[in-house]
C-alpha angles and dihedrals in degrees: 000000000000092000090055091049091048092049090048090050091052093046093050091045090050092050092048092052092048089050094052094047095050120093128186115226119181117228119225134186098239115076095200093049091045094053092045090050091049093050091049089051089052091053102257124140100236096192089054091049090051090049092051091047091054092047092051091046091053098048115087099207113163105211119200121208121184119250096242146312119332106252091209094054097094100023122116130200112260094244096054130076118231 
């Protein structure tokens, strides 16, 4: 009897966890409207995101990134101890 109760406990706990994790998201035909609706549901301000996207698209900032790690970064002179 105890094994049946334990099994029932595990099954009910499993179903409860699955129910908590599941979320219903409606599917629409428009990709833009779908992504905007999803962003709004997640708490993002869509108009602010659009404004920031337009600003970053307009700016002609040339960003420079180095080609790789500095070979001298972890090197020590031969006479010193690390």
